[in-house]
C-alpha positions, 0 to 999 in steps of 0.5 A: 838893980838885980839880975832880974830886972837886968836880964829883963832888960837885957834885949833893950839896952843892947839895942840902946832903946832904955831911958838914960836912968834905967840904962845907968843902972844896968851899966852899974849893976854890970860892973859888979855882976859877972854873970850878967856881963856875961849874958849881955856880951854874948847876946850883944856879940851875937846880935854884932854876928847876925848884923855883920851876915845880914850885911847890916840892913835895917827892917822897916818901921812897919815889917817890925810892928808886924812881925812884933804883932805876930810874935806877940799873937801867938804866944806858945802857940804849938803847931803839928804836921797837920796844921802845918800849910802844905799848899805852900809846901808841895812845890818844896817837896816836888822840887826835892822829889824830882832832885832825889828820882833823878840821882836814883836815875843816874846811879842806875845808870851809871852801874 
């Protein structure tokens, strides 16, 4: 196994989603390749940190399938300011403006 093929299977290896033969090939490769071992360890530690922060909750298979389908359906999609869903952002923007206004009022009254 070479580095390119090992790195292509990085996340499946970490998630233990590979067949036994491929997993064994990657393990053998990692025993001799410090560069790949470092990348695999960094990703494994990052995943462990995320799981610890998320409380170890698992996403349902249905939700996982929906997320993956959404990701796969829009590779490289670029979004501009004009394509944002401003209707969904409106409550957030209004809340931010209200907080800023209250802060300004408090500042001006405190002078």
